[in-house]
N, C-alpha and C positions, 0 to 999 in steps of 0.2 A: 504494500500500500504506500509505504514511504517513497519508493522509487517512482511510482506513478505520480505522486504529488509533486515531487521534484521535477519530473519531466514536464508536467503541466505548467509549472512556474517558468521553466526554461522556454517553453513555447510562447507563453504570454510575454515574457521579456523580449524575445526575438521579434514578436509582432510589434511591440511598443518601439523597439529600436528602428524597425523598418518604417513605421509610420512617421517617426521623428525625422528619418532620413528623407522621406518624401517632402516633408515640410521644409527641411533644409534646402533641398533642391529648388523648391519654389522660391525661397528667399534669395538664393544665389542668382536665379534667373531674373527675378524682379529687380534686384540691385544692378545687374549688368545691363539689362535692356531699358530700364526706366531711368537709372541714374549714372550709368557708365562707371559703376563701381565693381571691380573684379575681385572676387575672393579666391584665394589659393590656400592650399594646406601644405605648409612647408614646401612651397614652390611648386607643388603638384596642381595641375589644372583641375578645376571643379566644374566648369561649364560643360554641358553635354555628357556628364557622367551619369551612370545608372546607380541604383541603390547599392548593389553589391560592391561596385567600384568605390563608392564613397566610404562604405564601411571598411573596406580593405585599406584605404588610405589612412583612415583613423587608426587602424591596427598598426600600420607602419609608424605613424606619428607617435603613438604611445611607446613603441620600442625605441624610437629615436631619442626621445627626451627622457625615457625611463620613468615616465609618469603616465597614468591613464589619461587619454584624451578621448572623451566619449562624444558621441553624436549629440547627446542631450546638452552638453556644454557648448558645442558648436552652434546649435540652434539658439541657445540663449544669447551668445555673443553676436550672432548674425542678426537676431531680432533687435538687439541694442544698436547695431550699426545702422539698420534700416530706419530707426527713429531720428537719427541725426541728419542735419542738413550739410552733407559732405560734398565736396567737388568730385569730379572724376578721379578715381584712385585705384590702386592695386594693393590689396591688404592681405596679409598672411594671417588667416584666422587660427591656424595652428599655433603660431607664435603668440597671438593675443590670448588664446585659451590657456596656454602654458603659463604665461605671465599672470593671468587672472588668478590661477591656482596659487601662485607664489605670493600674490599681493591682495588677495580678497579681503583680508582683515582691514585694509586701508580704505575700502570703498563700500558704500551702502548697498550697491547693486551693480549688475553688469553694465548698465547704461552709464552710470557715473564713472566706472573704470574706463570704458571705451571713449567717453567724452574727454577724459583726462589724457589718454594715450594719443588720441588723434586730434587734439586741440589745435595744433599748428597746421592742419590740413587746409584750413580756410585761407592761409596765407599763400597758397599755391596760385600761380598766375594762370590766366586763361590760355588755353591751347588753341593754336590755329591748325586745323587738319592739313595733312600733307598728301598731295597726289603722288602715287607710286607707279612706275612703269618697270615691268620685268623685261630686261633685254636678254632674251634666251629663255627657253622653257624646258630645261633638262631636269635631272634629278633634284637639284637644289631649288631651281626655279619653281617646280611644281609643288614641292613641300612648302616653300615660302608662300605660294599662292593659296594653298590649303589653309595655312595658319592665318594669313591676313583676312581671308574671307570668313573663316570660322569665328575670328575674334573682332570682326568689324563693329558689332554692336550698333551704336548710333552714329558711327563714322567720325568720332572725335579725334582719332589719331591718324593712322595710315590708311589711305584709301587706294586700293588697287584699281587703276583706271585703264591700263592697257598692257598688252604683252606683245613684244616684237620678236618675230622669227623671220627666217629667210624663205624664199620661194613663194609660189602662188598660194593664195588663201581661197579655197573653195569649200563646198559642202563636205566633201570627203576629208579634206585636211582638217576642217573644224571638228568633225566627228571624231577623228583620230586623236586630236589634241584633247577633246573633252573626255574621251574614253581613258586616256592616260592619267587625266586628273581625277576621274571618278574611281579608278581601280589601280591598286598598286600591289605588286606581288610581295613586297616586304612590309609595307606599312598599312595594308588593308584598304578597305573602302573609305572613300571620302564621306564624312558625316554631313553631307550637304547635297544640294541639287544643282546639276549642271545641264543646261539646255543650250540650244544653238539659235542664233539669229543670223541665218545665212545671208539675208538681204543686206544686213549692215556689217557683215564680217565680224561678228562678236560672239563671245560666250556669255550666257546669262547664268551667273553663279549666285545661288541663293537669292535670286530675284534681282540681282544687280548687274548692270551691263559692264563687261570688260572687253574693250576693243582689241581685236587682233590686227596687228599692223605688219606688213611685209616690208623689209628693208635690207639692203646689202651693205649700207654704210651708216654709221651712227649719226653723222651730220646731215643726212638727207631727209630727216623727218621734221615736219612742223607739227608739234604736239598741240599747239594752240588751236589748230584746225579741228581737233577732237574735244575741245573744251578743257584741255589739260594745261595747267599753269604751275610754274615754280616746282616742277616735279623732281622727285628723287629717282634717278635711274639705278636700278639694281642690276648690274651686269654679271650674269652667271654663265656667259658663253665660254669663258676661258681663252677667248681669242685676243683680248686686249689686256695687257698686264702692266704696262708702264704709264707714267704720267702723260707722256705725249699722246699715246694711243687713246687713253681714256678721256683726254681733254676734247677729243672729237665729239663726245656726247654734248659737251657744253656749248657747242656751236649750233645746236638745234634750238629752235624757238620753243619756249616753255620748259626748259630744263634749268634746274637750280643747282643740284648736287649729284654726285656719282658715288656709288658704293660697289666695290669689286668683291665678289665672293671667292677670292683666291688670294694667295700672296702677291703683293704688288711691288714694283720697283719705282723709287723716287716719290712715293706717297706714304702717308702714315699707315703702318700695319697695326691694327688694333685688335686686342683681345678684350672684349667688353668686360668690365669689372676690374681689370688690371691697369690699363693705361689709357682708357678712353678720355678721361678728364684732362689729359695732357695736351689735347688738341681741341681748339675752340671751333665749333662748327660755323661760327660767324665769320671766321677767317680762312677756313680750309674748305675747299670745294670737292676734293676727291679723297676718298678713304678706301682702305682695304680691310676686310674682315679676317685676314690671314688665312691659315689652313685649319682643317678640322683637328689635326694632330696638335698644332700649336695651341689651339683653344682648349684642348684636353689637358695638356701638360703644364701650361703656364700658370694657371691658378694654383695648382698643387706645388709647383716649384716656388712660387711666391710665398706660400705659407711656410714651406720648409726653409727657404732662405731667410725669412724674417725671424723664424723661431730657433733655428740651429746653425745657419750659415752653410753654404755649399762650397767645398774646395774644387771638386771636379765631378764629372758624372758622364754616364752614357745612357742614351735613350735607344731602346729597340721597340719599334712599333709593329705589332702583329696586326696587319691591316686587312680588312675585307677587300676583295678584288674590286676593280673599278672598270668603267667603260673604256678607259685608256688601254686596257689589256685585250689580248685576242681571246675569242671564245674557243677557237681551235688553233693549233700550231700554224703560225704564218709569219711573214716578214714583219718586223717592228723596228722603228728607228732606235729604240733603246735596248740595251742588252737584257736578256732573259724575259722581258715582258711579252715577247712574241709567242711564248709557250702557253698552252691552254690554261686559262685562268681557273676553271672549275676542277682541274685535275692536279694542279701543282702548287706547292709552296714556292714562291718566287722571291729571291733576294733582290731588292732594288734600293734606290737611294731615297732619302727624305731630307729636306732642308729644315725640318722642324727644330733641330738642335741649335742651328745658327739663328733661326727666326725668333727664338725665345728672347734673345738679347735685345731685339727691337722693342720688346715690351718690358724686359727686365735687364737694363744695361749692366747691372752688377754681375751678370752671368756671361758676359762677353768672353768668348774663348774658352769657357770652362766645360762645355758639353760637346760630345760627339754623338752622332746618331746614324741609324740605319733602319731599314724597313724590310719586313717579310710579308708579301701579299699571300693570303691564304684562301682556300676555297669556301668562303662564306660570302653571301651577297651584301651583308651589312653587319655592323657591330665589330668594333676593333678594340685592341688592348695595347696600352703603352706600358712598358716596363722601365722604370727609372732606377738605375744603379748609381747611388750617390755617395761620395765621400764627404762626410760632414765636418764642419769646423768644431762643433761642440758635441759631446757625447749625448746619446739618446737611447731610448729603449722602445720596444714595440708599444708598450702602454703609453709612454710619453708622446710618441708620434701620433698614435691614434687619438689621444686626448686633444692634441693640438688641431688635428684635422677635423675632429667633431666640432670643436669650437668655431672653426672657420666656416663649417657647413651650417651652423646654427645662428651665427650673428656676424655682422661686419659687412665688408664690401663684396665678399665673394659667395654670398649665400645662394645667388642664382646660378653660380658656376660650379660649385662643388656639392655633390650628393654623397653622403656618408652611407655606405652600404654595409649591412651587418650580416648578410646571409652566408652560411657555410656552403651553400649549394649553387652559388651564382655561376651562370655560364653566359656566353655571348648573346644568345637569343633573348635572355631575360632583360637586357638593357635596351633593346630596340624600342624606341618611342619615348626615351627619357629626355626631358627638357633640359637637363643639366649637361653641359659639354664635357664634364669631368666627373666620373663616378669612382670614388675612392674605395677600393676593396680592403676593408679593415682586417678581414680574416686572412689575407694573403701576405701582409707585411712581414718582412724579414729584417732583422738587425743583427749585425755581427757581434760577437761577445764583447769586444772592446767598445762598442757603442758608436764607432766612427764610420760605419758603413751601413747604409739602409737600402733595401730593395723594395720599391713601391709598385703596386699594380693598379693602373688607372684604366678603367673601361670607358668607352665612349661610342655613342651612336654617331658614326661619322657622317650621317645624312641628317637625321632629325635634330640631334643635339646641336650640330653646327648651324642648322637653319634657324634655331632659336637664338643663337648668338648673333646671326645676321640681322634678325628682326630687332633684337635689343639695341644693336649698334645703329640700325636704321632709325629707331625712335630717338636715339640721342642725337644723331646727325640732323634729324628733321625737327628737333626741339619739341617733340610731342610726348616726352616722358611725363606720365602723370605723377601725382603724389603717391609715394609708396611707403608701406610699413612692413618691414621684414624684421 
């Protein structure tokens, strides 16, 4: 009889949890679509999540801060946020809930707590929305398009207005472009609606028109003819890599700034969260978002350099194969990349070791690097072998990394992973460009050598960094509370 009673109580509790989660989802949606206030849970997206996904994120949050983070607490904090007259913002409800537990004795209720924590949000300046043009529509371009259209909300930040490709644009081409946006073999189906407007050469994404433009040269387009002004061009073609070539975009009418989704020459190479504040978007017209590997390792290297100091080190990246390699054995301009990508581990070069010093000058000349392409389509691993200035232990390094993942300037960049069972497919879809595997860390007995394992979704995680930098460059970053 006792077992049945317990079971009935468990069922009742689970029903209450799921009902509370439904209410939480409603509040999250209302805040986003009515007030342009985006809630996240320790940097994990909450918009368009289902009940089970929300509960699983709360489970992760509790393990992360080592205190229970319940859905009932989140509902209480979310309700409090909805009562305040806040400007457009991005708020980490996990951090707020955690802090409310620590400080609840100081406040009469959740509303008083939230009002105190977010009081300076009203000082945030008004944002002028930015038109965005994707120049190229490959792997990164399509992921950026998905995110921009999913997170458009009321259009207060980045507005995707056009996509530029080469060649004729007809019904067949439009349908193929739409199909690649809708369906992705790695990242799954797009959680939106994509239709065609053949007459106007456009895709209708979630009811919003995105013009498809054909061009062979960046300077040949008059964007103002399409109602596009002061646009940010996100160049993801890989064809233009230096300042001179990328400056061709600025010759087009309606263009304000350019962002390259690859390492660039003669322009600032930015790892958002690490060195973006060193370059004023009022004075700089062309930016580079560096590479996926540079974005993965630089945040962790900054944390280790600041905490222990780095004498020397070597980076080995175990990287998913890319479109640059051959599907079957065939001629290639680079050594080894001509061998079948899905059948071989392929040693190749990476400039990530040198590129780090552009964001962290203190590491100039201290790092060597190499890469091994492996037969997985996405999901990569960087192994950092570091000689430290000061002694450390596994516990000490993990504590430092957890602190950086919880608070400070790198909370969007570093995810602290606690699973013993983590493999590459598990990190696909992570919004953090750098996933620190705490269970894999190795430190030599003398405490002067550390080997760190950093996972990264080389497509989705990098795309998120591109969008973060795009918001900074375009000056549409909202008030944030992390």
